[in-house]
N, C-alpha and C positions, 0 to 999 in steps of 0.2 A: 433368472430371477432379475426383477423391478424394483427398482430402488424409489422407492416415495421420496417427493421433491423435499425438504425441509425449509418450503417455504410456510407461512402461517395456512393458505388454503390454495389450490389447483385445481379446479373444477374442470380444466382441459383434461389434465390426469385422470380425474374420474371417470370422463366420458370416453377417453381414447380405450383405457382398460378394461372399462365394465361392461363399455357397451360400444362394442366396435363398428358394429355394424352403423348405426345411427350416426357414430363418428366419421367412419369412413365415406357418407354420403351425404353426410352435412345435414342430416335430418335432426339435431338437438332439438329443436323445438318439439318433437314425438315424444320424447321422453318425458315432458311434463305434458303428458295427457296418457295419464298409468302409472307409468314407471318414475314418477317425480320422489315418493315415499320411499323410495329404493335408492335414489341418486342420493335423496338427504342424507338416509344411512350411511350410505359409504362414506360421505362426507363427512359423519358426526366420527366414525370409526379410525378413519384415517388420520385424519386432521385435528377435533375433539372440538369442530364446530359446534355450536346449540342450534338444536332444532326446532323449527319453527313447521305453523299449520294452520291451514282453513281447512273449511271440508273440502273446498275444491282442488289447494294445491298444498304441499310441502317445501321448503328451501329450509336451507344454513342460514348463520351469523357467525362469523368472524370479525370482533375486533367491533367499528363502525358499519361495516355493508354486508351484502347481504348475500347469498348466491344459488342460481340454483343452473340447469343443463345449460342455459341458454348462454348465461353470463361470464363465463370460461373463467379466470382467473383473475380475476377485473373486482366483478361483483358492483353493487350499486348502494348508492346510498340509504332509499326507502325503498321498501321492498313493495309500494305500488310501482316501481319501474320494472319488473322483472317481468319479464315477456308475460307470461301466462296468468298474472294480473293486469296487466298494461289492456289483453285481448278480455278480457273476461269481466271489465271495468263496470259494465250499466248493470243496473245504478252500483253495485259492490260486488268484487271477485267471490264471495261467499253468501249462500245462506244465511245456517244457523250458527256457525261456529266461526266467530271472527279470527284474526292471527292472534296465533301465542306460543310462545316458548315452552315448549315440552321437555319432560326430561325423559330418555331414551323410553323408557318403560313405559309413560303414559302415552308418546309417539306410539310403539309399538301395536299399545292397545288400541290406542283411535284410528290409524290406520287398519288393525284385524277386522273392526269395526264398519265404518267408514269406506273405507279403499274398495276399489271394483274389482283391483287385480288377483293376487295372490294372497292368501291369506292365512297368518301364521307362520311363514315362510323363512324369518329370519334366521335364526340359527340352521335349517337345511337346504337350505338355497343359497341366502346371501354368505352365510361365515363360511363352504366348502369355496364359493367364487373367491370370497377374499383370499382364503389358503393357498388355491390355483395357481391366480393371480401374483402373490406375494411370493412363494414359494417357502423359503427358508425362512424368508423375512418376516413371516405372516406374525409369528409368535414376537419379536420383537418392535415389530409397528404397533399392533395393537393390543388395546391397553386392555381387554378385555381378558387376558389369556398371563395368568400371571408367570412370570418367571420362577424358576426353582432358588430358594438360597442356596446359595451354596457354601457346603461342608468347612467348619470351621478347623482349621488346625489349632489343637493343641500341644504345647511346648511339654 
């Protein structure tokens, strides 16, 4: 069983445990070329991070800092400083949809429509991966599954 760090956010944890091949070979930049929305989803599910996206890139925000797979656990203060946004910054790192914060359902719907990789895979691919990596801690760590209410003993 793996313990989720008790820090506000740790992108290195996400990369190490959910993208082990990318992490092992220090190829985190590649996650941002098609799997960034999966990475951001894990950030939201594990740390409660806010979800942000343009039509080219997805990332998380915790407090004042923005995070994607290349920022590790430290993050940046301006989303334009994210590696993917800097690389694609001319003239802007988006075409039709500028940066916007999204709810979880909006995020899923947006990337099911705009994403180039897997679609409608949130529950049948990413959730089982969360459960496999976290083991028994999955239920306690991820807020989507409610714990059963303990029975009350009536004297």
